[in-house]
matplotlib code that plots the C-alpha trace (Angstrom):
import matplotlib.pyplot as plt

x = [132.2, 128.8, 128.0, 125.4, 124.7, 125.9, 123.4, 122.8, 119.7, 118.6, 117.3, 114.6, 117.3, 118.5, 121.7, 123.0, 123.6, 125.1, 123.1, 125.0, 123.0, 124.2, 123.8, 125.5, 125.4, 126.3, 128.3, 128.8, 126.8, 126.2, 123.6, 125.6, 124.9, 124.7, 127.9, 128.4, 129.6, 132.0, 131.4, 134.7, 135.2, 138.3, 139.7, 141.6, 144.8, 143.2, 143.7, 140.3, 138.8, 136.3, 134.7, 131.1, 129.8, 126.4, 124.3, 122.0, 118.4, 118.8, 120.2, 120.7, 121.8, 120.8, 123.3, 123.3, 120.9, 121.3, 120.0, 120.0, 121.2, 120.6, 122.4, 122.5, 125.8, 126.3, 128.7, 130.5, 131.1, 133.5, 136.7, 135.3, 136.1, 135.4, 133.1, 133.6, 132.3, 134.2, 132.5, 133.2, 133.7, 133.0, 133.7, 137.4, 138.5, 138.7, 137.1, 135.8]
y = [42.2, 42.8, 45.2, 44.0, 47.2, 50.9, 53.2, 57.1, 58.7, 62.6, 63.8, 66.6, 69.2, 68.0, 66.8, 63.3, 60.8, 57.5, 54.5, 51.5, 48.4, 44.9, 42.0, 40.8, 37.2, 35.6, 32.6, 31.3, 28.9, 31.7, 34.9, 38.0, 41.8, 43.2, 45.2, 48.6, 49.2, 51.7, 52.8, 53.6, 55.7, 55.2, 57.6, 56.6, 56.0, 53.6, 55.7, 56.2, 59.6, 59.4, 56.9, 57.0, 55.1, 53.5, 51.8, 49.1, 48.7, 45.0, 44.3, 40.7, 38.2, 34.7, 31.8, 31.6, 34.7, 37.4, 40.9, 43.5, 47.0, 50.2, 53.5, 56.7, 58.4, 62.3, 64.6, 65.1, 62.1, 63.5, 61.6, 58.4, 55.4, 52.5, 51.9, 49.2, 48.1, 47.3, 45.5, 47.1, 45.1, 41.7, 38.8, 37.6, 41.2, 40.7, 43.1, 41.3]
z = [174.9, 176.4, 173.8, 171.2, 169.4, 169.4, 167.7, 167.2, 168.0, 167.9, 171.1, 171.3, 170.9, 167.8, 169.4, 168.2, 171.1, 171.0, 172.5, 173.7, 174.0, 175.5, 177.6, 181.0, 181.7, 184.9, 183.9, 187.8, 189.7, 192.1, 192.7, 192.2, 192.6, 189.1, 188.5, 187.7, 184.3, 182.7, 179.1, 177.7, 174.4, 172.6, 169.9, 166.6, 168.2, 170.9, 173.7, 176.0, 175.6, 178.3, 180.7, 181.8, 184.8, 184.3, 187.1, 185.4, 186.7, 187.7, 191.1, 191.3, 188.6, 189.2, 188.0, 184.2, 184.0, 181.4, 181.8, 178.9, 179.3, 177.3, 178.0, 176.2, 176.4, 177.3, 176.0, 172.7, 170.6, 168.0, 167.5, 169.2, 167.1, 169.5, 172.4, 175.2, 178.3, 181.7, 184.4, 187.7, 191.2, 189.5, 192.1, 191.4, 190.7, 186.8, 184.2, 181.2]

ax = plt.figure().add_subplot(projection="3d")
ax.plot(x, y, z, "-o")
ax.set_aspect("equal")
plt.show()
């Protein structure tokens, strides 16, 4: 998984927010556009509660390059038991 850390912060309004940090690595020999990411929130029974699309600030990943990302999730996090990241539009059509 690209996720390295999931933490909780309290915003200026006193609302708890979940922050997802991670790294995406280009494991190919070519330069690729940085993929959009779907952050998927799962409930206790393993079904997805919601998906939040996240567009990273990086635009290109050179061969072998890694880029870190950090995204603060919006919405209610009650009932969320697991967080994962899906890469969208990755060359070859596979999600990691």
